[in-house]
C-alpha positions in Angstrom: 187.5 -18.6 125.3 189.4 -16.8 128.3 192.7 -18.6 129.7 192.7 -19.9 133.1 194.8 -18.6 136.1 197.5 -21.4 137.1 199.1 -21.0 139.9 202.4 -23.9 141.3 204.3 -24.3 144.0 207.1 -26.3 145.9 207.5 -26.2 149.1 210.6 -27.8 151.3 209.2 -29.6 154.1 208.8 -31.8 157.1 205.3 -34.3 157.2 204.9 -32.4 160.7 204.9 -29.2 158.3 202.9 -30.8 155.7 200.2 -30.8 158.8 200.7 -27.8 160.1 200.7 -26.0 157.3 197.3 -27.7 156.4 195.7 -26.3 159.4 197.1 -22.4 159.1 194.3 -19.7 159.4 194.6 -17.8 156.1 192.1 -14.3 156.3 189.9 -13.4 153.8 188.3 -9.9 154.4 186.3 -10.6 157.0 186.2 -14.5 157.4 189.4 -17.3 158.4 189.0 -20.3 157.8 192.0 -23.2 157.6 193.9 -23.9 154.4 193.0 -27.5 154.8 189.7 -25.6 154.3 190.1 -23.4 151.2 192.3 -26.3 149.6 188.2 -27.9 149.4 186.8 -25.6 148.0 189.6 -25.4 144.9 188.2 -28.9 145.2 185.0 -28.6 145.1 185.2 -26.5 142.7 187.4 -28.6 139.9 184.6 -31.4 140.0 181.6 -29.1 139.2 183.7 -27.4 136.8 186.0 -28.8 133.6 187.9 -25.9 133.6 189.0 -25.9 136.7 191.8 -28.4 139.0 193.7 -29.0 141.9 196.9 -31.2 142.0 197.9 -30.8 146.4 200.3 -33.9 147.1 202.9 -34.7 149.9 206.2 -36.5 149.4 207.8 -37.6 152.5 210.5 -38.9 151.0 211.5 -36.0 149.9 210.2 -33.8 152.0 208.7 -31.8 149.3 205.2 -30.1 148.9 203.7 -29.8 145.4 200.4 -28.0 144.5 198.8 -27.0 141.4 195.9 -25.1 141.1 193.7 -24.3 137.9 190.6 -21.7 137.5 188.6 -21.5 134.8 188.8 -17.5 133.6 191.2 -15.4 135.2 189.0 -12.9 134.0 186.3 -12.8 136.4 186.8 -10.8 139.8 186.0 -13.6 142.0 188.3 -15.5 140.1 191.3 -12.6 141.2 189.7 -12.8 144.9 189.5 -16.7 145.5 193.3 -16.7 143.4 194.8 -14.2 146.0 193.2 -16.0 149.4 195.3 -19.4 147.5 198.7 -17.4 147.3 198.3 -16.5 150.6 197.7 -20.1 151.2 200.2 -21.4 149.3 203.2 -18.3 150.9 201.8 -19.9 154.2 204.6 -22.1 153.2 207.2 -20.6 153.8 209.4 -21.6 157.1 212.2 -19.0 158.0 214.9 -21.0 156.2 213.0 -21.8 153.2 210.6 -19.7 150.9 208.8 -21.8 148.3 209.3 -21.4 144.6 205.9 -20.0 143.2 205.2 -19.7 140.0 202.0 -18.0 138.6 200.0 -16.8 135.5 197.7 -14.6 135.2 197.9 -13.2 138.7 199.4 -10.2 139.3 201.5 -9.3 141.0 204.8 -11.6 140.1 205.2 -13.7 142.4 208.7 -15.5 142.7 209.9 -17.8 140.3 210.6 -16.9 137.0 211.8 -20.0 135.5 209.9 -22.7 133.7 206.7 -24.4 135.0 208.4 -28.0 136.9 207.7 -30.9 135.0 205.5 -32.4 137.2 202.9 -28.7 136.4 203.1 -29.7 133.0 202.3 -33.3 132.9 199.6 -32.6 135.6 198.0 -30.0 132.6 197.8 -33.1 130.5 196.5 -35.1 131.6 193.6 -32.8 133.6 192.7 -32.3 129.8 191.1 -36.0 129.7 189.6 -36.5 133.0 186.3 -37.0 132.2 185.1 -38.0 135.0 185.2 -36.4 139.1 186.9 -39.8 140.2 190.0 -38.6 137.8 189.6 -35.8 138.9 190.2 -36.3 142.4 192.9 -38.8 141.6 195.5 -35.5 142.4 195.1 -35.1 146.1 196.4 -36.4 148.9 194.1 -39.4 150.0 193.3 -36.9 153.6 192.2 -34.6 151.4 190.4 -36.9 149.2 188.6 -38.3 152.1 187.2 -35.0 153.4 186.0 -33.7 149.6 184.3 -36.2 149.5 182.4 -36.1 152.6 181.4 -32.8 151.3 180.1 -34.1 147.2 178.3 -36.4 146.2 179.2 -38.3 143.1 176.6 -40.4 142.4 174.7 -36.8 142.8 176.5 -35.8 139.4 175.6 -38.9 136.9 172.2 -38.9 139.0 168.2 -38.1 137.0 165.1 -39.0 137.4 165.5 -42.5 135.6 168.1 -43.1 137.8 167.7 -41.4 141.4 170.5 -41.0 143.4 169.8 -42.4 147.2 171.7 -39.6 149.8 170.0 -42.2 152.5 167.1 -43.2 154.3 165.4 -39.6 154.1 166.6 -37.9 150.7 167.0 -38.8 147.5 167.6 -36.7 144.0 167.3 -36.4 140.5 170.4 -34.7 140.3 168.6 -31.2 140.4 166.8 -31.8 143.1 167.0 -32.0 147.1 163.7 -34.5 147.9 162.3 -36.5 150.5 161.7 -40.1 150.7 158.1 -41.2 151.0 155.3 -39.8 149.0 158.1 -38.1 146.3 160.1 -40.5 145.8 156.4 -42.8 144.7 155.3 -39.5 142.2 158.6 -40.1 140.7 158.5 -43.7 140.6 155.2 -43.2 139.1 155.7 -40.6 136.7 154.1 -38.3 138.5 154.9 -34.3 139.9 156.8 -34.4 142.5 158.9 -30.9 142.1 156.3 -29.7 145.0 158.2 -31.6 147.8 161.3 -30.2 147.7 164.2 -28.8 149.9 163.7 -24.9 148.9 167.2 -24.0 146.8 169.0 -27.1 148.2 172.3 -28.0 145.8 172.7 -31.8 145.2 175.7 -31.5 144.5 177.2 -30.6 148.2 174.0 -32.1 150.1 175.6 -34.1 152.7 174.5 -35.2 156.7 176.5 -33.4 158.9 175.4 -35.7 162.2 172.6 -37.9 163.5 169.7 -40.0 161.4 165.9 -38.7 161.4 164.7 -42.4 162.0 166.7 -42.4 165.8 166.2 -38.6 166.5 167.0 -35.7 164.6 169.8 -34.5 161.8 171.7 -32.0 160.3 172.5 -31.7 157.0 173.5 -28.8 154.7 174.9 -28.8 151.3 177.7 -25.4 149.6 175.6 -23.4 151.3 172.8 -23.8 153.7 171.8 -26.0 157.0 168.6 -27.7 157.8 167.5 -29.9 160.8 165.3 -32.4 160.1 163.2 -35.3 162.3 161.7 -38.1 161.6 158.5 -36.2 161.2 159.6 -32.3 159.6 162.8 -30.7 158.4 163.3 -26.7 159.0 166.0 -24.3 157.4 168.0 -23.3 160.0 170.4 -20.9 158.5 173.0 -19.7 155.5 176.0 -21.1 156.6 178.8 -18.4 154.6 180.8 -20.8 153.7 181.5 -21.3 157.4 183.3 -24.4 158.6 181.4 -27.1 159.6 181.9 -30.6 162.4 178.9 -32.8 162.5 178.9 -34.9 166.2 177.1 -37.5 167.2 178.3 -40.7 169.4 175.8 -43.4 169.1 172.4 -43.8 167.3 171.0 -43.3 171.1 173.1 -39.5 171.4 172.4 -36.6 170.0 173.5 -35.0 167.2 176.1 -31.5 167.3 176.1 -29.2 164.8 179.2 -27.1 165.5 179.5 -24.2 162.8 181.8 -21.3 163.1 182.3 -20.6 166.9 179.4 -21.8 167.4 177.5 -24.8 168.5 173.9 -26.2 168.1 172.2 -28.2 170.1 169.0 -29.9 170.4 166.7 -29.3 173.0 163.6 -29.6 174.8 162.2 -28.0 177.2 158.7 -28.3 179.3 156.6 -25.7 179.6 152.9 -24.7 180.9 149.8 -24.8 178.1 148.8 -21.8 179.1 149.9 -19.0 176.1 151.4 -16.5 178.2 154.0 -19.5 179.5 154.3 -20.5 176.4 155.1 -16.8 174.9 158.0 -16.0 177.9 159.5 -19.2 176.5 159.5 -18.3 173.5 161.3 -14.5 173.9 163.8 -16.8 176.1 164.4 -18.8 172.9 164.2 -15.5 170.3 166.8 -14.0 173.2 169.7 -16.6 173.9 169.2 -17.0 169.5 167.7 -20.4 169.5 165.7 -21.6 167.2 161.8 -23.0 168.0 161.3 -26.2 165.9 157.9 -28.2 167.3 155.6 -27.6 170.1 153.9 -31.1 170.8 151.0 -31.1 173.8 152.5 -34.2 176.2 149.4 -35.5 178.1 147.4 -32.2 178.7 148.9 -30.3 181.9 152.3 -29.2 180.0 153.8 -28.6 176.6 157.0 -29.5 175.0 158.9 -27.5 173.0 161.7 -28.5 170.8 164.3 -26.1 169.9 167.8 -25.4 168.5 170.4 -23.6 171.2 173.3 -21.9 170.4 176.8 -21.8 172.3 179.4 -19.5 171.3 182.9 -21.9 171.7 186.7 -21.4 171.0 186.5 -23.1 167.7 189.9 -23.7 166.9 190.3 -25.9 170.5 186.8 -26.7 170.8 186.4 -30.8 171.1 183.6 -33.5 171.3 185.2 -35.6 174.1 181.7 -38.1 174.0 179.3 -38.2 176.7 177.6 -35.1 175.9 181.1 -34.0 176.8 182.7 -31.3 175.0 185.4 -28.8 176.1 188.0 -25.7 174.6 191.1 -24.6 176.2 188.7 -22.1 178.5 185.4 -24.6 179.8 184.2 -27.5 179.6 180.3 -28.1 179.1 178.0 -31.0 179.4 173.9 -31.3 177.2 171.4 -32.2 180.0 168.4 -32.9 177.7 167.0 -29.1 179.3 170.0 -27.7 177.0 174.3 -27.6 177.3 175.7 -25.6 180.0 179.1 -24.9 181.4 180.0 -27.1 184.2 183.9 -26.1 184.7 186.8 -25.0 183.9 189.0 -26.7 181.5 192.2 -26.6 183.7 195.4 -29.0 182.4 194.6 -32.4 180.6 190.9 -33.4 180.0 190.9 -37.2 179.4 187.8 -39.6 178.9 188.1 -42.4 181.4 185.7 -44.9 180.5 182.4 -42.7 181.2 184.2 -40.7 183.4 186.2 -37.2 182.4 188.8 -35.5 184.4 190.8 -32.2 184.1 193.3 -31.2 185.9 191.4 -30.4 189.0 187.7 -32.7 189.5 186.3 -35.8 187.9 182.5 -35.5 186.0 180.8 -38.3 185.0 177.5 -37.6 182.6 178.1 -33.3 183.6 178.0 -34.5 187.1 181.2 -33.0 189.1 182.4 -36.1 191.9 182.7 -33.7 194.6 185.9 -34.5 196.4 187.3 -36.9 193.9 191.2 -36.7 193.2 191.7 -35.8 189.4 195.6 -36.8 189.3 194.9 -40.8 190.6 191.2 -41.5 189.4 191.0 -45.2 187.5 187.4 -46.6 186.0 186.7 -49.8 187.1 183.6 -52.1 186.1 181.0 -49.2 185.3 179.7 -47.4 187.4 182.6 -48.0 189.8 185.9 -46.2 189.7 188.8 -45.0 192.5 191.0 -42.8 193.4 193.9 -42.8 195.8 191.1 -41.7 198.8 187.9 -43.2 197.8 185.7 -45.8 195.8 183.3 -44.8 193.6 179.4 -45.8 192.4 178.9 -43.3 189.6 179.2 -40.2 191.5 179.3 -41.5 195.3 181.6 -42.3 198.0 181.0 -46.4 198.6 181.3 -46.0 202.6 183.9 -48.7 203.9 186.0 -49.5 201.2 189.5 -49.0 200.7 191.3 -48.5 197.3 194.1 -49.9 197.8 192.9 -53.4 198.0 194.2 -55.5 195.5 191.0 -58.0 195.2 188.8 -54.5 195.0 188.3 -54.9 190.1 187.4 -58.8 190.4 185.0 -57.8 193.4 183.5 -55.1 191.6 183.6 -56.7 188.8 181.8 -59.8 190.1 179.1 -57.5 192.2 178.2 -55.2 188.9 177.4 -58.8 187.0 174.9 -59.9 189.7 173.2 -57.4 190.6 173.1 -55.9 186.7 174.7 -52.7 187.8 175.3 -50.9 184.4 
């Protein structure tokens, strides 16, 4: 049996430096991912492979990071390439004045430390050999890393069998080998009848999870360690292989659409109305294809038009991208809004972007549900009982100015709150 590859590091750092280190980008060939992403990949490997393991803890009192890595087979090219990336992660803990202490066994060229392995590392190796459950193998991770990893893997799926299937949610379950939709497949399994033909092709049950949304309230994005799916109440669509890109699902509440950030691409669900003639439908399909979108479903609405559901890609700056809520996003360059017909840029993201109730302000403008309040002063803007607001010059009802209202009136908030309750304004 081949010997494992061992990596170990100790690095003096502050809590701020520890958080910053996790966000550091490490390039692997043409791809780049954060240190945290690379550590999570090893954490997932350690759950599947008894010969691998990850130790990563930050001692805030001692201001010390301790990280230990075991990779199952040092003789394979894949293991050695992964080790080189992980070594780059550990070396990224260095500061101008302090370099980390590094140990390695099985990786050339040799790393910095030549002394014996630290006592905590040898003790961990002994405990790792007897860690026979996924829960025990995750016990040596910082809580934030452990929580992030548990969002990626399904411990219940690791022990599922046809006799004791694991249910991911109201839409999918696994028998330990296949990912299957609830309904006919589940009833067939329980009745001892064939059910494999319903399975999601090549889905990995150990890493399968829902990223955002709910098929019973519109739609949802799902992913495993390789692929991404989009699922509605009626159908499921295989989208693409994500290639290890960072995936982030977003949705504010059950009545909001769901979104997926995959690398530097934001995917949004879109509905387009088109005339029922074949030429109009063909033109829309060409437009969607030119934008890099994916057609999901086509359904006749009322005989005079057709609704086409599709996914729209929008390229953003992933490093600064943030979901504000109310179907609004921003990155270091733009403010984006999602409408039923698509997601689009509505303005520059100048200054600090803030959400004030249902309103969003930038350094120069104020927006409500993607529409700009023309003439509003972002610096003095204040949300009152929704849908009212005020700034230094005007009182606002949604995106309209209320005439004959003094924004400096001290009784204004109370009067508008009573008006809201009396008129049922929401």
